[in-house]
N, C-alpha and C positions, 0 to 999 in steps of 0.2 A: 755245790761243785762249781768251780770257776771254769767258764767255757768261753769260746769265741764263736760268733756267728758272722758269716760273710754278709755284707750289707751294701745296698745302694745308697744309703743315707745314714746320718749319725744318730738315729733314734730307734726305739723299739717298734715304732709304727712303720719304719722303713721296710721296703721289700728286701727279701734275701737276695743277694747277688749269687747267681748260679756258678760263678767262677771263683775259685779260691784265690789263686795268685794275683788276679787282676781285679779283685773286688775293690770297690771304691773305699769302703771302710771295713774295719773289723770291730764288731761290738763285743766288748769284753763284759760278760755278765756273771753274776753270782746267782745260781739258781735257788739258793736258800734265802738270801736277803732281798733279792730283786734289784740290787744296786748294779749299775752299769756305767760304762764310759765308752766313747768311740775312739778308735785309733785310726788315723788317716793313713791310707796305703797309696798315696799319690805317687810315691817313688817307683812303684811297680806297674802303674797303669799303662805306660807306654815303653817299658823296658824292652830292649831288643832281645836280650838273653838273660837268663838267670832269675826271672820273676818268681818262679816256683820256690826256689831255694831261699831267695831273699825274703819272700812273704812268710815262708815257714819259720825262718829264723826270727822275724819280727814277732810272729805269734808266740813262738816258744819263749821269747823274752818276757811275755806277759804272765808267765807262770800258770798257764791254763792246763786243764786235764783233758779237754775235748774240744773238737772243732765241728761245727755244724755248717755244712755248705751244700751247694748243688752238686758240684763236681770237683774232683781233686786229681791232678796229674801225678805221674810217677816220681818225679824229683821231690815235689812238695810232700807227697805221701812218705817217701823214704826219710826225709828230714824230720817230719812230725812224729812218725812212729819210733824213730831212733831216740827221740826225746821223751818217749812214753806218753805221747798225746794220742788219744783215741779220735777216730775220724768217723763222722756220720754223714754220708752223702745222701742226696735226695731231699734236702731241706728246701722248703718253698713257702710262699705266702709272706707274711710279715716276720720280722725278727721275733716278735712276741709269740706268734703262732709256732715258729720252729722250736722255741724254748719249751712251750707247752707240750708239743709233740714229743720232745725228748723226755720230759718229766713223766708223761703218761705211758712211755715205753713204745711209742709208735715208730720211732726212728731206730734203725739197727746199725750197729757198728760195722763198718766195712773192713774187708780184709785185703784190699788192694786198690790201686788207682782205677778210676772208671773212665778216664779219658787219656789220650796220648799226650806226649809232650807238645808244647807250642799250640795247645788247643785254645781257641778264642771264642 
């Protein structure tokens, strides 16, 4: 499965970023092959408005099936789910830890945003 994990750095050893829209990087990973690459999210780090929608569009453009993050706001949630992307909130530890927790069934798909808009 091709997924995205919000990250504070560009590697699997980087810590999960608890913010979806304002995460420093998105790690695009294939859970079957172990291949990954980092996508820079610098454009949304200090965006005054629209960071959730823009970040969700950036992620959707990666062709992923799921997002692992700490938190996801309402606008990003709406864009991601409209694109058929599953969201798993509550990811923590390293990116590699979050991927392993997904693979072992420890993360549960969320059915809604868990923070309000403009959450930082």
